[in-house]
C-alpha positions, 0 to 999 in steps of 0.5 A: 512503493510510491507507485503503490501509493499513487495507483491507489490515490487514483483509485480511490478518486474513481470510487473503487473500494477494493483492490489487488496489488502484485508486485515482484518485490518481496522486500515491499510486499513483506514490509506492507504486511508486516507493518499492517499489523503494527503502529508503523513508523512509516507515513508511506506504509500507513497511507498504503494500508 
């Protein structure tokens, strides 16, 4: 997930306003999707979403 966050940080610095994330880690994808609808305790997931 740190790689996703690092990539999103670079895109934000370059003024991108949308992005599609592809990952081969189902665990990561599910964590982001599930926590997106909830108040996440994970700072990392909050920052990604």
